[in-house]
C-alpha positions in Angstrom: 95.6 13.8 199.8 95.2 10.1 198.9 98.3 8.1 198.2 97.9 5.3 195.7 99.7 1.9 195.5 99.3 -0.8 192.9 99.4 -4.5 193.7 98.6 -7.8 192.1 95.6 -9.5 193.6 97.7 -12.6 194.1 100.2 -10.8 196.4 99.7 -11.0 200.1 97.7 -8.3 201.9 99.8 -6.0 204.1 98.7 -3.6 206.8 100.3 -0.7 204.9 98.0 -1.3 201.9 95.4 0.9 203.5 92.0 0.6 201.7 92.2 -2.2 199.2 90.1 -1.8 196.0 89.9 -4.6 193.4 89.3 -3.0 190.0 88.9 -5.9 187.6 85.6 -7.0 186.2 86.4 -10.7 186.6 87.2 -12.5 189.9 91.0 -13.3 190.1 91.5 -16.8 188.8 92.3 -19.4 191.4 91.6 -17.1 194.4 89.0 -18.1 197.0 86.7 -15.6 198.7 88.3 -16.5 202.0 91.9 -15.8 201.0 91.5 -12.7 198.9 91.3 -9.6 201.1 89.8 -6.4 199.7 87.6 -3.6 201.0 85.8 -2.8 197.8 85.4 -4.6 194.5 84.5 -2.0 191.8 83.6 -4.0 188.7 82.1 -0.9 187.0 85.5 0.9 187.0 87.1 -1.9 184.9 87.7 -1.5 181.1 84.8 -2.5 178.9 84.9 -6.1 177.8 85.6 -5.0 174.2 88.5 -2.8 175.2 90.0 -5.4 177.5 89.8 -8.1 174.8 91.2 -5.7 172.1 94.2 -4.8 174.4 95.0 -8.4 175.4 95.3 -9.4 171.7 98.5 -7.3 171.4 99.5 -5.6 174.6 103.0 -4.7 173.6 101.8 -2.7 170.6 98.5 -1.4 172.0 99.5 -0.1 175.4 99.5 3.7 174.5 96.2 3.4 172.7 94.7 1.4 175.5 95.7 4.0 178.0 94.0 6.7 176.0 90.8 4.7 175.3 90.5 3.5 178.9 91.0 7.0 180.2 88.2 8.2 177.9 86.0 5.4 179.2 86.8 6.5 182.8 86.0 10.1 182.0 82.5 9.2 180.8 81.9 6.6 183.6 79.7 7.8 186.5 81.3 5.0 188.6 84.7 6.8 188.3 83.2 9.9 190.1 81.7 7.7 192.8 85.0 5.8 193.3 87.0 9.1 193.4 84.7 10.4 196.1 84.9 7.1 198.1 88.7 7.0 197.9 89.2 10.6 198.9 88.2 9.6 202.4 91.3 7.3 202.7 95.0 8.3 203.2 96.3 5.2 201.5 94.6 3.2 198.7 95.9 0.1 197.1 94.5 -0.7 193.6 94.4 -4.4 193.1 94.6 -6.0 189.7 94.9 -9.6 188.3 97.2 -9.1 185.3 100.6 -10.7 185.3 102.0 -7.7 183.5 103.0 -5.2 186.2 103.9 -2.5 183.6 100.8 -2.6 181.4 97.6 -3.0 183.3 94.4 -1.2 184.0 95.4 -0.2 187.6 98.1 2.1 186.2 95.5 3.9 184.1 93.0 4.1 187.0 95.7 5.5 189.3 96.8 8.0 186.7 93.2 9.0 186.1 92.5 9.5 189.8 95.6 11.7 190.1 94.8 13.7 187.0 92.8 16.9 186.4 90.3 14.7 184.5 89.3 12.9 187.7 86.0 14.2 189.3 
């Protein structure tokens, strides 16, 4: 079974990260391609632009709704099935995200989705 970790894209890579997957649509601000270490960048797994912008307008009050709406997007996203299959081949996966908010970000929703019964 795959074990999932969450980590900010700005934090240093570590050997115990396992397979590193960047799951944001936009490149992490200020990071160069030479210094950012990842194995897969899956833009298609990121929240839709509309959902991301809606959430960022009021993250403190929209977190619960964002989780529900994003999980629904993932359930209908063929890229989620592809990602789940790819990640199942790895023992440890670190989901990388750019948000400064470590308690309210899309990586949490992706991890929970991958661990749920809704995941392909």
